[in-house]
Backbone bond lengths (Angstrom), bond angles and torsions (degrees), N, CA, C in turn:
res aa  C-N    CA-C-N  psi(-1)  N-CA   C-N-CA  omega(-1)  CA-C   N-CA-C  phi
1 M - - - 1.465 - - 1.522 111.33 -
2 A 1.356 113.95 -42.77 1.467 118.70 179.12 1.525 110.55 -63.73
3 A 1.337 116.17 -37.67 1.471 119.88 179.74 1.521 110.65 -64.24
4 L 1.308 117.08 -39.68 1.460 121.07 178.66 1.530 110.83 -65.26
5 D 1.341 116.35 -41.97 1.458 120.06 178.26 1.528 110.56 -62.38
6 Q 1.356 116.69 -42.77 1.446 120.81 179.65 1.525 111.07 -64.07
7 S 1.344 116.78 -40.99 1.446 121.42 178.67 1.524 111.61 -63.25
8 A 1.333 115.73 -41.35 1.465 120.74 178.58 1.527 110.54 -65.41
9 A 1.336 114.95 -40.76 1.469 118.31 178.98 1.519 111.15 -64.07
10 Q 1.329 118.26 -41.46 1.456 122.37 176.91 1.525 111.67 -62.94
11 A 1.323 116.48 -39.84 1.458 120.03 178.69 1.529 111.19 -65.73
12 D 1.311 116.36 -39.53 1.477 120.48 177.13 1.526 109.98 -65.84
13 S 1.340 117.52 -37.54 1.432 120.85 179.90 1.525 111.23 -66.77
14 R 1.336 117.16 -42.00 1.458 120.61 177.30 1.522 110.90 -64.97
15 K 1.325 116.28 -40.89 1.468 119.82 177.72 1.536 110.66 -62.32
16 G 1.329 116.22 -41.16 1.462 119.65 178.88 1.526 112.39 -63.29
17 R 1.355 116.40 -42.55 1.463 119.88 178.96 1.531 110.49 -64.96
18 L 1.339 116.13 -37.55 1.455 120.26 179.57 1.524 111.82 -64.86
19 I 1.326 114.67 -41.46 1.470 119.08 179.87 1.527 110.43 -68.72
20 A 1.335 117.36 -35.86 1.461 121.17 -177.36 1.511 113.80 -79.56
21 T 1.337 117.60 -14.22 1.470 121.42 -174.75 1.545 112.60 -58.37
22 P 1.346 120.12 -48.91 1.471 119.23 -179.63 1.538 112.56 -58.39
23 A 1.328 116.54 -44.06 1.469 119.83 179.04 1.525 111.20 -64.51
24 A 1.338 115.92 -40.24 1.477 119.07 178.23 1.524 112.05 -64.15
25 L 1.339 116.74 -41.09 1.455 120.44 177.75 1.536 111.50 -64.72
26 Y 1.327 115.32 -39.18 1.463 119.86 179.07 1.554 110.01 -63.10
27 L 1.318 116.60 -46.36 1.460 119.65 179.72 1.531 110.76 -64.53
28 L 1.321 116.74 -36.61 1.453 120.01 -179.88 1.511 111.50 -67.28
29 L 1.342 117.01 -45.09 1.478 121.16 -176.03 1.523 112.84 -74.54
30 F 1.320 117.04 -39.56 1.470 120.32 -170.33 1.534 113.35 -109.10
31 F 1.332 117.33 0.85 1.458 119.08 177.01 1.535 112.78 -131.12
32 M 1.327 116.83 -57.92 1.450 119.53 -175.37 1.505 112.90 -66.94
33 I 1.352 116.80 -47.41 1.480 119.53 -179.82 1.524 111.63 -64.23
34 P 1.357 119.83 -49.88 1.471 118.72 175.55 1.532 113.41 -58.43
35 L 1.324 116.65 -37.33 1.451 118.96 177.95 1.530 111.25 -64.80
36 G 1.341 115.85 -40.17 1.446 119.56 176.33 1.519 111.75 -62.91
37 V 1.326 117.24 -38.97 1.491 120.78 178.98 1.517 109.45 -64.57
38 I 1.342 118.07 -43.39 1.451 120.86 -179.95 1.533 111.21 -62.17
39 V 1.332 116.08 -45.56 1.455 119.21 179.64 1.524 110.49 -63.64
40 T 1.333 118.59 -39.73 1.455 121.61 178.18 1.505 111.88 -62.85
41 Y 1.344 116.77 -46.58 1.442 120.08 179.24 1.506 113.50 -63.52
42 S 1.315 118.18 -26.53 1.463 120.15 -179.53 1.514 111.43 -67.08
43 F 1.312 118.75 -19.45 1.462 122.45 177.36 1.523 112.80 -101.19
44 A 1.351 116.81 3.45 1.461 120.47 -177.72 1.519 110.74 -80.95
45 T 1.338 114.95 -179.13 1.449 121.31 -177.52 1.533 109.26 -120.00
46 R 1.322 116.11 138.39 1.468 121.26 176.11 1.534 107.43 -102.15
47 T 1.327 114.94 126.97 1.475 120.82 -179.55 1.540 108.62 -81.54
48 A 1.338 114.32 172.67 1.461 120.78 179.34 1.519 111.98 -63.60
49 T 1.309 118.05 -26.30 1.464 122.30 -179.68 1.526 113.31 -88.13
50 G 1.341 116.83 0.04 1.443 120.36 177.92 1.524 114.47 94.22
51 R 1.355 117.53 1.71 1.443 121.24 178.69 1.553 109.28 -78.56
52 T 1.294 114.03 151.19 1.480 120.76 178.20 1.540 107.77 -103.69
53 V 1.309 115.57 123.41 1.456 122.78 -179.57 1.507 109.07 -109.14
54 L 1.333 116.84 124.84 1.459 121.45 -175.83 1.528 112.58 -88.51
55 T 1.306 116.94 3.80 1.462 120.58 176.30 1.517 108.97 -99.48
56 G 1.331 115.62 160.49 1.450 119.19 -179.55 1.515 113.01 65.03
57 W 1.293 115.75 53.80 1.483 119.55 -177.56 1.524 110.99 -59.16
58 N 1.324 115.94 144.54 1.460 120.45 -177.78 1.542 109.17 -154.84
59 L 1.296 115.07 175.13 1.477 122.21 -179.54 1.519 112.75 -106.54
60 S 1.329 117.48 19.93 1.468 120.62 -176.33 1.536 111.15 -62.54
61 S 1.306 117.48 -36.80 1.475 120.01 179.58 1.516 111.17 -65.98
62 Y 1.328 117.62 -35.91 1.445 120.88 177.97 1.513 111.49 -74.07
63 D 1.352 116.99 -28.93 1.451 119.00 174.82 1.515 112.67 -64.25
64 K 1.328 116.61 -33.24 1.452 121.12 179.62 1.533 113.04 -69.45
65 L 1.328 115.06 -17.57 1.467 118.24 179.56 1.517 112.92 -62.42
66 F 1.328 115.85 -21.48 1.468 120.41 -176.66 1.524 112.69 -99.54
67 S 1.329 115.47 13.47 1.455 119.56 176.25 1.541 110.37 -71.44
68 E 1.304 116.61 159.63 1.460 120.44 -176.80 1.517 112.50 -61.15
69 L 1.352 116.73 -40.52 1.455 120.61 -179.29 1.513 111.43 -63.17
70 V 1.330 116.47 -48.58 1.465 119.52 -177.98 1.520 110.68 -65.06
71 L 1.320 118.49 -42.29 1.466 120.21 -179.90 1.534 110.42 -64.12
72 R 1.321 117.14 -34.72 1.447 120.07 178.01 1.528 111.17 -66.70
73 I 1.348 116.01 -41.68 1.475 120.52 179.01 1.524 110.69 -67.81
74 V 1.348 115.84 -40.74 1.469 119.59 178.03 1.521 110.77 -63.40
75 W 1.319 116.31 -43.12 1.451 119.22 179.71 1.535 111.12 -64.70
76 R 1.341 116.74 -41.62 1.468 120.43 177.88 1.529 111.15 -62.64
77 S 1.326 115.58 -41.56 1.482 120.19 177.55 1.509 110.64 -63.64
78 F 1.324 116.45 -40.04 1.461 121.00 -177.31 1.527 111.71 -66.37
79 W 1.328 116.52 -48.83 1.456 117.03 -175.73 1.533 111.07 -73.11
80 M 1.321 118.33 -33.26 1.469 119.10 177.45 1.545 110.40 -69.66
81 A 1.324 117.64 -36.69 1.449 120.00 174.42 1.507 111.79 -66.86
82 S 1.340 117.48 -36.01 1.446 121.83 178.44 1.529 110.66 -67.10
83 V 1.351 116.27 -44.59 1.460 120.65 177.62 1.528 110.40 -61.01
84 T 1.327 116.01 -43.72 1.477 120.81 177.58 1.523 111.20 -58.47
85 T 1.338 116.21 -45.40 1.461 120.36 -179.21 1.519 111.73 -63.73
86 I 1.339 116.87 -43.02 1.459 120.52 -179.30 1.526 110.58 -65.08
87 L 1.331 116.98 -44.83 1.475 120.29 179.01 1.513 110.80 -63.02
88 C 1.318 117.78 -41.68 1.475 120.58 177.79 1.523 110.72 -62.54
89 L 1.312 117.07 -38.76 1.470 120.53 179.05 1.531 110.42 -66.40
90 L 1.342 117.04 -43.69 1.438 120.37 -178.44 1.531 112.59 -65.08
91 V 1.319 115.95 -34.19 1.457 120.74 179.12 1.533 111.06 -81.33
92 A 1.334 116.63 -42.39 1.452 121.58 -171.08 1.500 113.66 -76.39
93 Y 1.343 118.24 -34.89 1.471 118.48 -174.46 1.531 112.57 -64.12
94 P 1.336 118.35 -50.05 1.493 116.28 177.21 1.510 113.58 -61.25
95 F 1.341 115.58 -38.05 1.455 118.49 179.39 1.533 111.39 -66.57
96 A 1.326 116.31 -43.62 1.478 120.00 178.40 1.535 111.37 -63.51
97 Y 1.302 116.41 -36.64 1.487 121.06 177.17 1.523 109.51 -64.55
98 Y 1.331 115.23 -46.60 1.469 119.62 177.82 1.523 110.53 -61.60
99 L 1.332 116.06 -42.83 1.451 121.71 -178.60 1.524 111.69 -61.90
100 A 1.341 115.93 -43.05 1.465 120.52 -176.43 1.524 113.18 -72.42
101 T 1.322 116.94 -18.24 1.475 119.98 -177.05 1.541 112.78 -103.35
102 R 1.318 116.58 8.41 1.477 119.18 178.59 1.520 110.40 -89.04
103 A 1.326 114.43 167.95 1.461 120.45 174.96 1.545 109.09 -66.16
104 P 1.327 118.01 152.62 1.468 119.97 -176.97 1.532 114.44 -52.48
105 K 1.323 118.02 -39.54 1.472 120.92 -177.74 1.525 110.41 -65.35
106 V 1.317 117.05 -47.34 1.454 122.07 179.29 1.533 109.76 -65.76
107 R 1.334 115.75 -39.81 1.465 120.18 -179.29 1.519 110.38 -61.68
108 N 1.305 118.78 -42.45 1.457 120.96 -179.22 1.526 111.75 -64.48
109 I 1.331 116.14 -38.85 1.456 119.22 178.28 1.531 110.67 -64.90
110 L 1.313 116.41 -44.21 1.470 119.85 178.54 1.509 112.73 -64.22
111 L 1.334 117.62 -36.60 1.464 120.90 177.70 1.534 110.52 -64.18
112 V 1.330 115.62 -40.01 1.474 118.75 177.09 1.528 110.60 -62.81
113 L 1.325 116.36 -42.13 1.463 119.12 178.39 1.525 112.14 -64.00
114 V 1.325 116.43 -33.08 1.476 119.11 176.28 1.516 111.32 -67.84
115 M 1.331 116.85 -36.22 1.466 121.37 -176.39 1.518 114.02 -83.73
116 I 1.309 118.45 -16.11 1.459 121.17 -177.62 1.515 113.95 -52.71
117 P 1.352 119.95 -44.09 1.473 118.86 179.06 1.520 113.62 -56.17
118 F 1.333 118.62 -29.86 1.448 121.13 179.98 1.521 112.63 -73.57
119 W 1.304 116.64 -11.60 1.449 120.16 177.76 1.524 111.27 -86.71
120 T 1.325 116.69 -3.26 1.461 122.56 177.34 1.518 108.86 -113.14
121 N 1.299 116.86 143.06 1.464 121.20 179.15 1.513 110.61 -56.08
122 G 1.327 116.14 135.34 1.462 120.50 -177.10 1.525 112.94 -62.58
123 L 1.318 116.86 -35.10 1.474 119.63 179.64 1.536 110.61 -64.93
124 I 1.325 116.59 -39.78 1.453 120.90 179.11 1.542 109.07 -64.35
125 R 1.324 116.91 -40.82 1.472 120.59 -178.96 1.534 111.03 -64.26
126 I 1.329 116.61 -39.38 1.445 119.03 -179.96 1.550 110.59 -69.30
127 F 1.340 117.86 -37.23 1.454 119.57 175.47 1.530 110.96 -66.31
128 A 1.338 116.75 -30.76 1.455 119.63 175.96 1.525 110.88 -65.58
129 I 1.344 116.28 -41.68 1.472 120.31 175.66 1.526 110.36 -63.06
130 R 1.336 116.29 -39.52 1.447 118.87 177.79 1.525 112.12 -61.07
131 F 1.326 116.61 -39.46 1.474 119.68 176.73 1.526 111.33 -64.97
132 L 1.335 116.35 -42.27 1.468 119.80 -179.53 1.522 111.93 -63.90
133 L 1.322 116.97 -36.64 1.478 121.23 -176.16 1.528 113.30 -91.27
134 G 1.341 117.41 -7.10 1.437 120.62 -176.55 1.514 112.42 -68.82
135 S 1.354 115.73 165.60 1.468 121.11 -177.15 1.521 111.94 -66.98
136 D 1.337 118.39 -20.02 1.464 122.37 177.23 1.529 112.22 -106.39
137 G 1.347 116.18 8.41 1.450 120.65 -176.00 1.521 112.56 -84.41
138 P 1.343 116.35 177.91 1.475 120.39 179.71 1.521 114.29 -59.37
139 A 1.322 117.34 -36.59 1.468 119.24 -178.86 1.538 110.95 -64.73
140 S 1.325 116.35 -41.95 1.455 120.63 178.63 1.509 111.75 -67.51
141 Q 1.336 116.51 -41.33 1.480 120.15 178.90 1.525 111.60 -63.99
142 L 1.345 116.98 -40.09 1.457 120.58 177.26 1.520 110.41 -64.18
143 S 1.332 116.90 -41.19 1.460 121.07 179.23 1.529 111.38 -62.83
144 E 1.315 115.89 -40.34 1.469 118.77 178.88 1.532 111.41 -68.90
145 N 1.327 116.76 -38.77 1.472 119.78 178.72 1.520 112.46 -65.35
146 L 1.344 116.04 -29.07 1.461 120.17 178.14 1.517 112.90 -86.11
147 G 1.324 116.57 -1.95 1.455 120.84 176.72 1.503 114.97 87.01
148 F 1.339 118.30 15.75 1.442 121.49 -179.27 1.523 113.11 -96.65
149 G 1.326 117.53 0.43 1.457 120.80 179.82 1.505 112.37 84.71
150 T 1.323 115.99 -172.20 1.459 121.19 -177.83 1.521 111.04 -69.21
151 F 1.318 115.25 136.08 1.458 122.36 -179.64 1.521 109.24 -86.87
152 R 1.359 115.94 105.25 1.449 121.15 -175.61 1.530 109.74 -112.59
153 I 1.328 114.69 97.34 1.477 119.36 178.87 1.511 110.90 -130.16
154 L 1.326 117.41 -18.81 1.447 120.67 -179.19 1.518 110.24 -62.77
155 F 1.336 116.80 146.01 1.446 124.23 -178.71 1.529 112.72 64.99
156 T 1.323 114.46 36.63 1.470 121.93 176.72 1.531 107.25 -131.38
157 P 1.335 116.72 161.61 1.486 119.48 175.54 1.526 112.68 -55.94
158 A 1.333 117.59 -35.22 1.471 119.88 179.84 1.528 110.13 -62.95
159 A 1.324 117.83 -39.79 1.469 119.94 179.52 1.533 110.28 -65.75
160 V 1.319 117.60 -37.98 1.469 120.85 178.36 1.524 110.48 -64.39
161 V 1.325 115.98 -43.05 1.488 119.34 179.96 1.521 109.54 -64.70
162 I 1.323 117.62 -42.60 1.476 119.78 178.20 1.524 110.73 -60.13
163 G 1.331 116.43 -43.06 1.458 119.17 179.07 1.516 113.52 -65.02
164 M 1.342 116.57 -38.43 1.461 119.24 179.44 1.525 111.83 -71.98
165 V 1.337 116.77 -37.12 1.467 118.51 176.24 1.539 110.20 -61.93
166 Y 1.304 115.98 -43.44 1.463 120.34 179.48 1.531 110.96 -63.87
167 S 1.360 116.02 -38.35 1.455 120.05 -176.07 1.510 113.07 -74.52
168 F 1.333 117.62 -34.79 1.462 120.77 -171.89 1.505 114.34 -111.40
169 L 1.316 119.54 5.02 1.476 121.77 -177.10 1.502 111.43 -60.22
170 T 1.308 117.84 -39.27 1.456 120.70 -178.65 1.527 111.83 -61.88
171 F 1.352 116.67 -33.60 1.460 121.37 178.49 1.519 111.33 -62.41
172 M 1.326 117.03 -23.15 1.462 121.18 177.21 1.524 111.55 -91.10
173 V 1.326 116.76 -35.44 1.465 119.72 -176.10 1.512 111.39 -65.59
174 L 1.342 116.54 -46.96 1.476 119.83 -171.58 1.535 113.01 -65.01
175 P 1.354 120.05 -49.06 1.472 117.25 176.91 1.540 113.69 -61.39
176 L 1.336 115.78 -36.59 1.470 117.94 177.84 1.517 111.80 -67.27
177 Y 1.321 115.75 -39.04 1.473 118.61 176.88 1.524 111.95 -61.53
178 V 1.323 116.59 -43.38 1.481 120.17 179.93 1.517 110.51 -64.03
179 A 1.366 116.34 -42.73 1.464 118.84 -179.13 1.524 112.27 -65.95
180 I 1.332 116.68 -41.35 1.461 120.31 -179.95 1.514 112.15 -71.37
181 E 1.333 116.21 -39.85 1.473 120.27 -178.34 1.535 111.52 -66.34
182 R 1.329 117.97 -31.94 1.467 121.71 179.33 1.522 113.70 -88.99
183 M 1.304 116.90 0.85 1.448 121.24 -177.08 1.556 109.86 -67.59
184 D 1.313 116.62 147.62 1.447 121.11 177.07 1.527 107.85 -82.43
185 W 1.317 116.47 101.34 1.459 121.15 -176.37 1.516 113.19 -70.16
186 K 1.325 117.18 -16.33 1.443 119.98 177.30 1.519 112.01 -63.17
187 L 1.346 115.53 -30.00 1.471 119.45 179.18 1.545 110.10 -69.30
188 V 1.315 115.94 -37.90 1.467 118.88 176.86 1.523 110.06 -65.70
189 E 1.339 116.61 -43.40 1.467 120.47 177.48 1.525 110.26 -60.31
190 A 1.330 116.28 -40.64 1.472 119.39 179.75 1.517 110.69 -63.21
191 A 1.336 116.94 -39.87 1.456 120.39 179.38 1.526 110.54 -65.17
192 R 1.332 117.04 -39.47 1.465 119.13 179.03 1.523 111.10 -69.60
193 D 1.343 116.65 -34.18 1.456 121.11 176.52 1.526 111.86 -64.07
194 L 1.338 114.89 -28.18 1.472 120.57 178.24 1.511 111.86 -89.99
195 Y 1.342 115.90 19.91 1.453 123.90 172.96 1.540 112.60 70.94
196 A 1.299 117.47 25.91 1.456 120.08 172.81 1.498 109.29 -81.52
197 G 1.337 117.57 133.01 1.424 121.54 177.81 1.527 111.68 -71.10
198 G 1.336 117.06 174.05 1.438 120.09 -179.36 1.526 113.02 -60.08
199 T 1.338 116.16 -42.28 1.456 120.29 179.92 1.508 112.18 -64.35
200 V 1.335 115.21 -44.82 1.468 120.56 -179.45 1.529 110.46 -65.40
201 A 1.322 116.96 -43.09 1.463 120.91 -179.83 1.528 110.19 -63.30
202 F 1.331 116.39 -39.24 1.476 118.28 177.68 1.517 111.51 -66.10
203 R 1.338 116.50 -43.01 1.457 120.46 -175.92 1.511 112.95 -71.70
204 K 1.345 116.72 -34.82 1.457 121.32 -175.39 1.541 113.09 -92.64
205 V 1.342 117.31 -25.37 1.479 119.59 -173.61 1.514 111.85 -121.13
206 T 1.313 117.43 -59.96 1.455 120.93 -172.54 1.520 112.51 -64.27
207 W 1.314 116.55 -48.27 1.465 119.58 -178.47 1.516 112.84 -61.90
208 P 1.343 120.36 -49.10 1.464 118.86 178.40 1.529 113.17 -60.89
209 L 1.335 117.70 -36.25 1.450 120.86 -178.25 1.534 111.78 -71.96
210 T 1.307 117.76 -23.79 1.467 120.15 -179.10 1.526 112.49 -107.82
211 R 1.328 115.98 11.12 1.465 118.92 -178.07 1.524 113.50 -63.10
212 S 1.346 116.40 -31.74 1.463 118.55 179.03 1.525 111.07 -64.83
213 G 1.356 116.76 -37.31 1.446 119.47 175.99 1.497 112.02 -66.92
214 V 1.329 117.88 -36.88 1.468 121.56 176.64 1.506 110.47 -62.49
215 I 1.333 116.59 -44.30 1.488 120.48 -178.36 1.528 109.47 -65.97
216 A 1.351 116.74 -46.85 1.464 120.03 -178.94 1.511 111.25 -62.18
217 G 1.331 116.70 -46.06 1.464 120.32 178.61 1.504 112.94 -62.87
218 S 1.348 116.92 -40.16 1.444 119.89 -179.49 1.522 111.49 -65.36
219 I 1.324 116.31 -38.30 1.476 119.92 177.22 1.527 110.70 -66.61
220 L 1.332 116.16 -42.46 1.457 120.06 -177.88 1.512 111.35 -66.74
221 V 1.334 118.17 -25.23 1.467 121.22 177.00 1.504 111.29 -89.93
222 F 1.332 118.20 -44.55 1.452 121.30 -173.03 1.549 112.12 -65.15
223 V 1.330 116.60 -44.12 1.481 119.40 -174.99 1.505 112.24 -62.41
224 P 1.341 120.79 -51.79 1.483 118.95 178.21 1.519 112.31 -67.76
225 S 1.325 118.03 -30.03 1.468 119.85 177.16 1.522 111.37 -67.36
226 F 1.319 116.33 -39.59 1.451 121.44 -178.90 1.521 111.92 -63.18
227 G 1.370 117.36 -35.80 1.465 120.49 -179.17 1.526 111.78 -109.43
228 S 1.326 117.95 22.01 1.459 120.59 -177.10 1.524 112.30 -60.75
229 Y 1.326 115.40 140.11 1.466 121.15 178.45 1.521 113.37 -119.66
230 V 1.333 116.41 -48.31 1.481 120.35 -174.56 1.508 111.53 -64.89
231 V 1.340 117.25 -47.76 1.465 119.93 -175.20 1.516 112.09 -62.25
232 P 1.357 120.58 -50.37 1.447 118.59 178.48 1.524 113.80 -63.19
233 E 1.331 116.55 -32.41 1.480 118.78 -178.67 1.518 111.06 -67.69
234 I 1.339 117.57 -34.69 1.473 121.13 -176.08 1.535 112.19 -91.82
235 L 1.295 117.43 -40.08 1.461 121.22 -174.86 1.522 113.54 -101.52
236 G 1.312 117.54 -16.79 1.452 120.48 -177.31 1.508 112.40 -96.43
237 G 1.323 114.34 179.47 1.447 120.35 176.90 1.517 110.55 -128.12
238 A 1.320 116.54 -161.00 1.459 121.04 -177.10 1.544 110.97 -64.92
239 K 1.324 116.20 -29.19 1.478 120.70 -178.00 1.523 112.69 -87.67
240 T 1.307 118.30 -0.11 1.448 120.57 -177.99 1.534 111.34 -121.13
241 M 1.327 116.25 29.94 1.455 119.28 176.96 1.522 109.94 -68.39
242 L 1.331 115.32 127.37 1.449 121.61 177.18 1.519 110.35 -105.03
243 L 1.305 114.91 177.50 1.463 120.78 -171.19 1.546 110.78 -62.75
244 G 1.337 116.80 -39.32 1.455 119.46 -178.77 1.544 111.54 -61.71
245 S 1.315 116.82 -43.17 1.466 121.52 178.17 1.520 111.03 -65.83
246 Y 1.328 116.48 -38.03 1.477 120.37 -179.90 1.524 110.79 -66.90
247 V 1.342 116.88 -40.06 1.461 120.21 176.33 1.522 111.05 -62.22
248 A 1.326 116.60 -44.56 1.475 120.41 -178.46 1.521 109.81 -61.86
249 R 1.326 118.47 -36.29 1.476 120.47 -179.40 1.539 111.17 -69.92
250 Q 1.319 116.44 -30.04 1.465 117.36 177.08 1.520 111.61 -66.91
251 F 1.330 116.61 -35.77 1.460 120.90 179.23 1.528 111.37 -83.07
252 G 1.335 117.63 -14.30 1.460 122.31 -177.57 1.491 112.62 -104.44
253 A 1.346 116.09 -99.55 1.461 122.39 -173.54 1.533 112.37 -62.45
254 A 1.325 118.44 -41.93 1.461 121.04 -176.41 1.514 113.12 -74.42
255 R 1.320 118.73 -24.22 1.457 123.65 -179.06 1.538 112.32 53.79
256 N 1.316 114.85 38.68 1.450 120.87 179.61 1.528 107.98 -111.05
257 F 1.341 114.89 77.05 1.452 120.64 -175.16 1.540 112.68 -61.82
258 P 1.313 120.01 -43.86 1.471 119.76 -179.92 1.534 112.64 -58.94
259 F 1.314 116.91 -44.72 1.461 119.65 -179.53 1.520 110.67 -68.08
260 G 1.338 117.47 -41.39 1.464 120.86 175.63 1.510 112.15 -60.46
261 A 1.336 116.45 -38.58 1.457 120.65 177.53 1.522 111.81 -66.54
262 A 1.325 116.32 -39.37 1.469 120.07 177.86 1.511 111.14 -63.54
263 L 1.323 117.45 -41.54 1.450 121.17 175.90 1.513 112.09 -64.12
264 S 1.324 116.21 -37.05 1.479 121.05 176.86 1.501 111.41 -64.22
265 V 1.353 116.68 -38.83 1.454 120.44 178.11 1.529 110.68 -63.11
266 V 1.330 116.69 -35.68 1.465 120.05 177.20 1.514 110.30 -65.01
267 L 1.335 118.06 -42.41 1.449 121.55 177.83 1.536 111.04 -62.48
268 I 1.324 115.39 -41.76 1.480 119.77 178.91 1.520 109.91 -63.51
269 A 1.339 117.17 -40.00 1.462 121.65 178.98 1.533 110.34 -62.17
270 V 1.347 116.60 -40.40 1.470 120.67 178.66 1.522 109.53 -62.26
271 M 1.342 117.08 -42.75 1.447 121.28 178.77 1.527 111.73 -62.22
272 L 1.351 116.25 -43.81 1.465 119.51 179.71 1.535 111.55 -63.89
273 I 1.301 116.00 -40.24 1.472 119.43 177.76 1.526 110.47 -62.69
274 A 1.336 115.96 -40.99 1.468 120.14 177.92 1.540 110.42 -62.38
275 V 1.327 116.32 -41.50 1.478 119.40 178.92 1.521 111.20 -62.91
276 V 1.332 116.45 -42.16 1.477 120.18 179.35 1.527 110.70 -63.35
277 I 1.352 117.18 -41.86 1.447 119.77 178.01 1.534 111.44 -61.92
278 N 1.318 115.12 -42.03 1.478 119.03 179.11 1.521 111.35 -64.59
279 Q 1.351 117.83 -41.45 1.453 121.29 179.76 1.513 110.88 -64.56
280 R 1.327 116.44 -40.91 1.464 118.54 179.24 1.525 111.41 -66.53
281 A 1.335 115.87 -37.17 1.465 119.82 177.61 1.521 111.23 -63.87
282 E 1.328 116.55 -41.32 1.445 121.09 177.91 1.515 112.14 -66.01
283 A 1.354 115.47 -38.83 1.478 120.90 177.70 1.516 111.98 -64.95
284 N 1.349 115.76 -41.01 1.468 119.03 178.85 1.536 111.46 -67.09
285 R 1.341 113.44 -35.24 1.480 118.59 178.68 1.542 111.59 -66.55
286 A 1.355 114.40 -38.11 1.470 118.29 179.45 1.516 110.41 -69.77
């Protein structure tokens, strides 16, 4: 009997490895190998002619990460990503709470409305925001009609933040909706029965129970905002260059592959740290 159980377990193990092989090959070819190339190039040398030499590995590209220009761009990317995350949280939390407390029919309609932007190409959506914020767009025309003059916000940090909030708001809404919808509402009712006001019940019960959704949503918004490329390129100007745009320029016009690779490694490290924070939050919640 034991031999039969062992044989069945081995068969299941082989079947599992067979099923996982395509996914493992995909990750190897399109994630691990490119990641290894990026890490290798970050230690390479750039010649005076712009060629990348893979001999004589050094840390010169990482030394440049602490230059004043790079630190300024990193800081700008950090605070703009932080502002985007905070604004998304302030907008998404009340909406997710309202969404989770509606009847199923209304809830499904609202969820579809939340997902509609994802059915449109992101580049088209950003150009739509550019039109709305442009000097000839509806926002500027409304400002002129109200007597406030031309509405000039395009190619400013504010325009970039607006574009990123619009692009990543759904990433905040969905985790918050899941956390609020799965919350044990009996605990809130118990708090109200014990004469806790709405504010106290939210602070003592609702917020702690939905904190995992807040953390997950914040990570899903902060990470792509920190390395955003399309939004700053279309809505920003020379003074709103973020880290994603700076990395792209190293691989493009500057032809400084080692330095671009080192910057990419920093972005990957930020993503890994965010994943670890999220996993620890989920573990503490469990």
